C-alpha positions as CSV (number, residue, x, y, z in Angstrom):
1,X,-56.8,10.4,48.9
2,X,-55.8,9.4,52.5
3,X,-52.6,7.7,51.2
4,X,-51.8,10.9,49.2
5,X,-52.2,13.0,52.3
6,X,-50.0,10.7,54.3
7,X,-47.3,10.8,51.6
8,X,-47.6,14.6,51.3
9,X,-47.1,14.9,55.1
10,X,-44.1,12.6,54.9
11,X,-42.5,14.7,52.1
12,X,-43.1,17.9,54.0
13,X,-41.5,16.5,57.1
14,X,-38.5,15.2,55.1
15,X,-38.2,18.5,53.3
16,X,-38.1,20.4,56.5
17,X,-35.7,18.0,58.0
18,X,-33.4,18.3,55.0
19,X,-33.6,22.1,55.1
20,X,-32.7,22.1,58.8
21,X,-29.9,19.7,58.2
22,X,-28.5,21.7,55.3
23,X,-28.7,25.0,57.3
24,X,-27.1,23.3,60.3
25,X,-24.3,22.0,58.1
26,X,-23.6,25.5,56.7
27,X,-22.7,27.9,59.4
28,X,-23.0,31.5,58.5
29,X,-19.8,33.5,57.9
30,X,-19.9,36.4,60.2
31,X,-18.6,39.8,59.1
32,X,-18.7,42.9,61.4
33,X,-19.7,46.4,60.3
34,X,-19.2,49.6,62.3
35,X,-21.0,52.6,60.9
36,X,-22.0,56.0,62.1
37,X,-25.7,55.2,61.8
38,X,-26.6,58.0,64.3
39,X,-24.7,61.1,65.5
40,X,-23.1,63.9,63.5
41,X,-21.7,61.5,60.8
42,X,-25.0,59.7,60.2
43,X,-25.1,61.0,56.6
44,X,-22.2,58.6,56.1
45,X,-23.4,55.7,58.1
46,X,-27.0,55.5,56.9
47,X,-26.2,54.7,53.2
48,X,-23.4,52.4,54.4
49,X,-25.8,50.5,56.6
50,X,-28.4,50.3,53.9
51,X,-25.9,49.1,51.4
52,X,-24.7,46.1,53.5
53,X,-28.2,45.1,54.4
54,X,-29.1,45.1,50.7
55,X,-26.0,43.2,49.7
56,X,-26.5,40.6,52.5
57,X,-29.9,39.9,51.1
58,X,-28.7,39.6,47.6
59,X,-25.8,37.4,48.4
60,X,-27.8,35.0,50.6
61,X,-30.6,34.8,48.1
62,X,-28.0,33.8,45.5
63,X,-26.8,30.9,47.8
64,X,-24.3,32.8,50.1
65,X,-20.6,32.1,49.9
66,X,-20.1,28.5,48.8
67,X,-23.4,27.6,50.4
68,X,-22.7,29.5,53.6
69,X,-25.0,32.4,54.3
70,X,-23.3,35.6,55.4
71,X,-24.3,37.4,58.6
72,X,-23.3,41.0,58.7
73,X,-23.5,42.2,62.3
74,X,-23.9,46.0,62.2
75,X,-22.9,48.1,65.2
76,X,-23.8,51.8,65.5
77,X,-20.8,53.8,66.6
78,X,-22.9,56.9,67.1
79,X,-20.1,58.8,65.3
80,X,-18.0,58.4,68.4
81,X,-14.5,56.9,68.7
82,X,-15.0,55.3,72.1
83,X,-18.2,53.6,70.8
84,X,-16.3,52.3,67.8
85,X,-13.7,50.8,70.0
86,X,-16.4,49.1,72.2
87,X,-18.2,47.9,69.1
88,X,-15.0,46.4,67.7
89,X,-14.3,44.5,70.9
90,X,-17.8,43.0,70.9
91,X,-17.5,42.0,67.3
92,X,-14.1,40.4,67.8
93,X,-14.6,38.8,71.2
94,X,-18.3,37.9,71.3
95,X,-19.4,37.6,67.7
96,X,-16.1,36.1,66.4
97,X,-16.3,37.9,63.1
98,X,-13.9,37.1,60.3
99,X,-13.3,40.8,59.4
100,X,-14.8,44.2,60.1
101,X,-15.8,46.8,57.5
102,X,-16.0,50.5,58.5
103,X,-15.9,52.6,60.6
104,X,-17.3,55.6,58.7
105,X,-14.9,58.3,59.8
106,X,-11.1,58.8,59.9
107,X,-10.9,59.3,63.7
108,X,-12.9,56.2,64.5
109,X,-10.9,54.1,62.0
110,X,-7.6,55.3,63.5
111,X,-8.8,54.3,67.0
112,X,-9.3,50.7,65.7
113,X,-5.9,50.3,64.0
114,X,-4.0,48.9,67.1
115,X,-7.0,46.8,68.1
116,X,-7.3,45.1,64.7
117,X,-3.5,44.6,64.4
118,X,-3.4,43.0,67.8
119,X,-6.5,40.8,67.0
120,X,-4.9,39.9,63.6
121,X,-8.3,40.5,61.9
122,X,-8.8,42.4,58.6
123,X,-10.3,45.9,58.8
124,X,-11.5,47.5,55.6
125,X,-12.3,51.1,56.5
126,X,-14.9,53.3,54.8
127,X,-13.0,56.5,55.8
128,X,-10.5,58.5,53.7
129,X,-7.6,59.7,55.8
130,X,-4.2,58.5,54.6
131,X,-3.0,57.7,58.2
132,X,-5.6,54.9,58.3
133,X,-3.4,52.7,56.1
134,X,-0.1,54.5,56.2
135,X,2.6,53.6,56.9
136,X,1.6,50.2,55.6
137,X,4.2,48.3,57.5
138,X,2.5,49.4,60.7
139,X,-1.0,48.8,59.3
140,X,-0.6,45.1,58.3
141,X,-4.3,44.2,58.8
142,X,-5.8,47.6,57.7
143,X,-7.3,48.5,54.3
144,X,-9.6,51.2,53.1
145,X,-11.8,51.9,50.1
146,X,-12.2,55.7,49.8
147,X,-9.6,57.5,47.7
148,X,-6.7,58.9,49.5
149,X,-7.0,62.5,50.5
150,X,-3.7,63.3,48.8
151,X,-5.1,61.8,45.6
152,X,-8.0,64.2,45.9
153,X,-5.6,67.2,46.5
154,X,-3.6,66.2,43.4
155,X,-6.8,66.1,41.4
156,X,-7.8,69.6,42.6
157,X,-4.3,71.1,42.1
158,X,-3.9,69.6,38.7
159,X,-7.2,71.1,37.6
160,X,-6.3,74.5,39.1
161,X,-2.9,74.5,37.3
162,X,-4.7,73.8,34.0
163,X,-6.9,76.8,34.7
164,X,-4.1,79.2,35.7
165,X,-5.1,79.2,39.4
166,X,-1.9,79.6,41.5
167,X,-3.0,81.3,44.7
168,X,-5.6,79.7,47.0
169,X,-7.1,79.9,50.4
170,X,-7.7,76.7,52.3
171,X,-10.3,75.9,55.0
172,X,-10.1,72.7,57.1
173,X,-12.3,71.3,59.9
174,X,-10.6,70.4,63.2
175,X,-11.1,66.7,63.0
176,X,-8.9,63.7,61.9
177,X,-10.3,64.1,58.3
178,X,-9.5,67.8,58.3
179,X,-6.0,67.2,59.8
180,X,-5.2,64.7,57.0
181,X,-6.5,67.0,54.3
182,X,-4.7,70.0,55.6
183,X,-1.4,68.1,55.6
184,X,-1.9,67.0,52.0
185,X,-2.9,70.5,50.9
186,X,0.2,72.0,52.4
187,X,2.7,69.4,51.3
188,X,1.5,69.1,47.7
189,X,1.1,72.8,46.9
190,X,4.8,73.4,45.9
191,X,4.7,70.4,43.5
192,X,1.9,72.1,41.5
193,X,3.1,75.7,41.8
194,X,0.3,76.6,44.2
195,X,0.7,79.2,46.9
196,X,-1.5,79.0,50.0
197,X,-2.3,82.6,50.7
198,X,-4.6,81.9,53.7
199,X,-4.9,78.8,55.9
200,X,-8.1,78.9,58.0
201,X,-9.5,76.5,60.5
202,X,-13.0,75.9,62.1
203,X,-14.7,73.4,64.4
204,X,-17.0,70.6,63.3
205,X,-20.0,72.3,65.0
206,X,-19.4,75.8,63.8
207,X,-22.4,77.4,62.1
208,X,-20.8,80.4,60.3
209,X,-17.5,80.6,58.4
210,X,-17.9,84.1,57.0
211,X,-14.9,85.4,58.9
212,X,-12.6,82.7,57.5
213,X,-13.9,83.3,53.9
214,X,-13.5,87.1,54.3
215,X,-9.8,86.6,55.3
216,X,-9.2,84.4,52.3
217,X,-10.7,87.0,50.0
218,X,-8.6,89.7,51.6
219,X,-5.4,87.6,51.1
220,X,-5.9,87.8,47.3
221,X,-6.7,84.1,46.7
222,X,-8.0,83.0,43.4
223,X,-10.0,80.1,44.7
224,X,-11.2,78.5,48.0
225,X,-10.7,74.9,49.0
226,X,-12.9,73.6,51.8
227,X,-12.0,70.3,53.5
228,X,-14.7,68.8,55.7
229,X,-17.7,66.5,55.8
230,X,-21.3,66.9,56.8
231,X,-23.1,70.1,57.7
232,X,-20.0,72.3,57.7
233,X,-19.7,71.8,53.9
234,X,-23.1,73.3,53.5
235,X,-22.4,76.2,55.8
236,X,-19.2,77.1,53.9
237,X,-21.1,76.8,50.6
238,X,-23.9,79.1,51.8
239,X,-21.4,81.6,53.2
240,X,-19.4,81.6,50.0
241,X,-22.5,82.3,48.0
242,X,-23.8,85.0,50.3
243,X,-20.4,86.8,50.3
244,X,-20.3,86.8,46.5
245,X,-16.6,85.8,46.7
246,X,-15.9,86.1,43.0
247,X,-13.8,83.0,43.0
248,X,-14.6,79.2,42.7
249,X,-15.2,77.0,45.7
250,X,-13.7,73.6,45.7
251,X,-14.8,70.9,48.1
252,X,-13.1,67.6,49.1
253,X,-14.5,64.2,48.2
254,X,-16.6,64.5,51.3
255,X,-19.0,66.6,49.1
256,X,-20.3,63.5,47.3
257,X,-23.8,63.3,48.6
258,X,-26.9,64.7,46.8
259,X,-28.1,65.8,50.2
260,X,-25.4,68.5,50.2
261,X,-26.8,70.0,47.0
262,X,-30.3,69.8,48.4
263,X,-29.4,71.5,51.7
264,X,-27.3,74.2,50.1
265,X,-29.9,74.9,47.4
266,X,-28.9,77.5,44.8
267,X,-25.7,78.3,46.7
268,X,-24.3,74.9,45.5
269,X,-24.4,76.0,41.9
270,X,-20.8,76.0,40.5
271,X,-19.2,74.2,43.4
272,X,-16.4,71.9,42.2
273,X,-15.1,68.6,43.7
274,X,-13.2,65.5,42.7
275,X,-15.6,62.6,43.3
276,X,-15.8,58.9,42.6
277,X,-17.7,58.0,39.4
278,X,-20.8,56.6,41.3
279,X,-22.4,60.1,41.3
280,X,-22.0,60.5,37.5
281,X,-22.3,56.8,36.3
282,X,-25.0,57.7,33.8
283,X,-22.6,60.2,32.1
284,X,-19.9,57.6,31.6
285,X,-19.2,55.9,28.3
286,X,-20.8,52.5,28.0
287,X,-17.5,50.8,27.6
288,X,-16.1,52.2,30.9
289,X,-15.0,49.3,33.1
290,X,-17.0,50.6,36.1
291,X,-20.2,51.5,34.4
292,X,-22.2,48.2,34.6
293,X,-21.4,47.8,38.3
294,X,-22.2,51.4,39.1
295,X,-25.5,51.2,37.2
296,X,-26.7,48.1,38.9
297,X,-25.7,49.1,42.4
298,X,-27.3,52.6,42.0
299,X,-30.5,51.1,40.5
300,X,-30.8,48.4,43.2
301,X,-30.3,50.9,46.0
302,X,-32.7,53.4,44.6
303,X,-35.3,50.7,44.0
304,X,-35.0,49.6,47.6
305,X,-34.5,52.8,49.5
306,X,-36.0,55.5,47.2
307,X,-32.9,57.6,47.4
308,X,-29.3,57.7,45.9
309,X,-26.5,55.8,47.7
310,X,-24.0,58.6,47.1
311,X,-20.3,58.2,47.4
312,X,-20.5,56.9,50.9
313,X,-22.8,53.9,50.3
314,X,-20.3,53.0,47.6
315,X,-17.5,52.8,50.2
316,X,-19.4,50.2,52.1
317,X,-20.2,48.3,48.9
318,X,-16.5,48.0,48.0
319,X,-15.5,47.1,51.5
320,X,-18.0,44.3,51.9
321,X,-17.5,42.9,48.4
322,X,-13.7,42.7,48.9
323,X,-14.2,40.7,52.0
324,X,-16.9,38.5,50.4
325,X,-14.7,37.7,47.4
326,X,-11.7,36.9,49.7
327,X,-13.8,34.5,51.8
328,X,-15.2,32.9,48.6
329,X,-11.7,32.2,47.3
330,X,-9.8,31.3,50.5
331,X,-12.4,30.3,53.1
332,X,-13.0,31.6,56.6
333,X,-9.3,32.1,57.5
334,X,-8.5,35.7,58.7
335,X,-4.8,35.6,57.6
336,X,-5.7,34.3,54.1
337,X,-8.5,36.8,53.8
338,X,-6.0,39.6,54.6
339,X,-3.4,38.2,52.1
340,X,-6.0,37.8,49.4
341,X,-7.2,41.4,49.7
342,X,-3.5,42.6,49.6
343,X,-2.4,40.5,46.7
344,X,-5.5,39.6,44.5
345,X,-7.6,42.8,44.5
346,X,-6.0,44.0,41.3
347,X,-7.7,45.6,38.3
348,X,-10.8,45.1,40.5
349,X,-13.7,47.4,39.5
350,X,-15.5,48.9,42.5
351,X,-17.6,51.9,43.0
352,X,-14.6,54.0,44.1
353,X,-12.4,53.1,41.1
354,X,-10.3,50.3,39.7
355,X,-8.5,49.0,42.8
356,X,-4.9,47.8,42.8
357,X,-4.0,46.7,46.3
358,X,-0.4,45.7,47.1
359,X,2.0,45.3,50.0
360,X,2.9,49.0,49.6
361,X,-0.7,50.3,49.1
362,X,-3.7,49.2,51.2
363,X,-6.1,51.5,49.3
364,X,-5.2,50.8,45.7
365,X,-6.6,54.0,44.2
366,X,-5.0,57.2,42.9
367,X,-6.2,60.5,41.4
368,X,-7.3,58.6,38.2
369,X,-10.2,57.1,40.2
370,X,-11.7,60.6,40.5
371,X,-13.7,62.8,38.1
372,X,-13.8,66.6,38.5
373,X,-17.5,67.3,39.0
374,X,-19.4,70.6,39.2
375,X,-22.9,71.2,40.5
376,X,-25.1,72.4,37.6
377,X,-28.9,72.9,37.8
378,X,-29.0,71.0,41.0
379,X,-27.2,67.9,39.7
380,X,-23.7,66.6,39.1
381,X,-21.9,67.3,35.8
382,X,-18.5,66.1,34.7
383,X,-16.1,69.0,34.1
384,X,-14.6,68.9,30.7
């Protein structure tokens, strides 16, 4: 028995030594993440943060990347551009990350473009504005996973055209996201035979948009398009419902969170938006190339956090998994990671769609990545 105990002790010591040696020989691959965990855009940053924490656990439990654990260093931007800039400099200069995913908003992402280009480090943004990645020749190191705002506009206008809607009123928030959406709405209208009868604006902290909606109705519009994210979407929805506008309300892809439906209550019934398929994965055909991925991610997230990831958690999923796949294939080399994402993320099923990156397109999605979705009985339904 004494000999057995001695041998057991030796084996334990040897096992611990080997474990330490193995971990010492496999340095973690560091990836930065900047999300709006707090502040006005926390409804974006919270599911993004949760998603990367969950994925980090899953990846490391499965052996990491070629035996290397990943270490995702999450910084809270507090929904502020200045904080995003400070966070990026910390991640680049102190943490020496291989890439950064995020930020959550268009304005924050735009603030990081020159920094990431100078640092020659890949950024895979979780925000939607087209100027984040365009023009591509000036955004060499920048990618993004949400669908382009102009793709969303095309989806809305194509649907309107099919329903005989030709005269609309638009409402956009005075932020980078709103600016980009407004530009796309104005520029693409003639292509689809759409006339913008009223063009209204409001601030990100405004609490009543009844005046703007009243002007749209007076202008003879057949539908309202609202372009914002966060609480203002809910305000517009409640105002539209209270005013009994007598015309459909279309929201941007920023509408893709169940919390919006919950906050708007009965007012949300009938609201239409082009959204990624994550919110309606259970209504897709079994053979759909995204369904298995969407089902697993959604089920894993709900099991861990007791809530739905929504569209926004999916943006973080796609961003992190692109970087992880690149590192797995080419190793911890920033330039090779960038090149892999640009040239090899093709026919790549993500939560946002089937990605096809290229030297001319650092998003890789078009309007076909979207489904026209309507709120019905407090849930999402695919419009037929």
